[in-house]
N, C-alpha and C positions, 0 to 999 in steps of 0.2 A: 536749943538750939541758939544758931549765928543772929544777926539781926541780915543776915545783907543774902538770907532763903531767900524769899523773895527773890532779889536778882538770878540763885543765881535760878531759879528755877525758872525764869522770864529768858534764859541767853539758853538753859537747854528745850528750853519748850517754845525757842524762835527758828535753833540750829534743827528740829525737828520740822518745822515748815507751820508750825500746830497754830491755828485763831488761842485765843482766851476762852470763847464758845469750843473750839471744839478738843480742849482740850480738857475745859471742864469738861462735857459727853465722854470720852476720852475714860479720865481716870475716877468721873464719877461724883467729884467733887463737885461743888453750890461751885459758878456761876461767880455768884456775889462774893463765894469766902473766894474761891482763892485770886481776882482783883486786890481784895485786901490781903493777903499775902502778898502779891510780887508789889503794890505799892506798900505796904510795911505796915498798914493797922493795924495787920494783927501779925506781930512777930512771932510766936515762940506755938506756930498750928502742934497741935495734938497728932500725938504718934500713929492716930487711924488713920487723920489728914493724911501727916506724912509718908502711913509706909504707899495711904494712894497711891500720894503724889510722885512716887521715888515707881509705884510699879509704873505708870503715865507712860514716865519717862524713861521705863528700862535700867533705874541705875537702883541702886542700895543705899536705902538711906544714910550711912555718912557718908553715903556723897555729896544727896542731896545736903550735904547743910554745911559743907566743909567749905 
């Protein structure tokens, strides 16, 4: 996965009007994990985490990693 996945998540999350905490609850991804991905600490989340995030954003994993 590309290093800009965190930026993609943040842009799409904000477009939906969701806070990090709200999106963490919606997607089922731990808040700390989400913040680490968005900040670039975690550059390649597991497929399971990426799938949960994509589902929470109502997009495909492919769109998430573009």
